[in-house]
N, C-alpha and C positions, 0 to 999 in steps of 0.2 A: 474908717474900722472896715466897713462894709466892702471896701475894696481891698482889703487886707485879707479878711474874710474871703472874700472871692479869688484872692490869688490862691490862700493856704488849701482851698477847696480845688483848685485848681490844678493847682500842684500835688495834692492829696490824691485828685483821680487819675492825673497824668501815672502817678508814680503805681497804682494800684492798675492801671493799662498795660503798663511799661512790667509791671510784676506777673499780670493777666499772660502778657504774652510772652515774656522768659518761661512761663509753666507751661504755656503749648507748645513754647519753641522744644523745652524736653519732654515734654508729653510727645510728641510729633517726632522728635530723635530717636526716642525708645521704642515708637511702635515701627517706624521705618527702621531700626535696626534689628527688632524684634522679626519683622516681614524679610529681609533676607534673611537674616539667618534658618528660616524657615525656608524661603527659596532655595538659599543654598542646598540647604539637608536633601530639598525634593530633586532639586537640580542633581545633584551628589548618587542618589536614588537610582533614579533614572536612568542617569549614565551607569551605575552598576548593571543593572537589571537591559541596559540598551547591549552593552558587552557580555552580558552572558548571553542575548540572543544572537550576536555575531557571531560569537563562538560555536552555538550551535548551528546556525546557520553552513557555517565554513566546513563544520563537521560532517554534517546533510549534505555538501557540496562535494566533498571528499568521497561521500558514500555513491553518491550519483555519479561522480567520476569512474570510481570503480564499475559500477552497474553498467555505466554505459562503453566501459572495455570490454566488459565479458558479453555483450549484444551481439556481437560480429563473431563471436566463437559459438556461442549458443543458438544463431542463425544457422550458423554452418551444421552445428552437431544436427538440429531438427533436421536439414535437407537429408544429411547423410542418414537419417532413421527413417526418413520419408521412403528415399531410394530403396532403403535394404528393406522397410516394411511392402513398398508394390513391387521388389523381386520374388520376396517369400508370399506374398499373393500370388503371384505368375505362376511361380514354380507350383503352389499348393493348385491351382487351378489345374494346371499341366499334371500333376498328380492325380488327382480329384477323376479328371478325364479319362486315365490308362487305368485308375483301376474300374472307374465304369465301364471300361473294355477287356479289362479282365474278366470282370464278374458276367459280364453277360457271354464272355466266351465259354467260362465254368459252367454258365447256367444251360448253355446249348449244348454241350459235349455232354453232361449231365442228364439231359434230357434224351438225348442221341443216343446214349449208351444205357439209358433205365437204372442208371445210378442214382438212389437220392444222396442228397447232401449231406454231411453232416450237421449236428444240431448246432458247434459253434459258427459256420457259413451260414444255416438258414438264420443263426440270431441277427448275424452281421447285416443279412437281407433283408431281415423285419424293421431292425432298424434306421436302415434306408430307405425304408417302403418299398422294398422290391418285392416284387410276386413270386412266392415258390411254390403256390401251391398247383401251378401246371407241373412241378416235378415228378419226378416216378414216387412215389411213399416208401418211407422206411420200410426196408425190410427184416 
């Protein structure tokens, strides 16, 4: 009888163990399936984000290529404008020297002839810082 109870108890224990193991397998399978679903969803989300970033990167690369193509043309324009600016500065410097020479001659003639400079000419001389007080006063 004791052996029979032991056998029944062992059989019941094995049955409970098998039931528990089966329950654990089902829970593990469900948890595994759930984890795989989450992983697949997150992977899909990351793939979508990665594709958006790749598209943005391609757009930026296209813009970069466009800008890079414009650089030589813009450099040529800058060089051309710098040369034009230098030419204008040189021309302006030459004009200033010539006008100073003409102003000096005008001042000299005015002093020799004893004729005063008109008001507009005196104002020009004053703006330039050229003295006119040695000229003949207005008459």
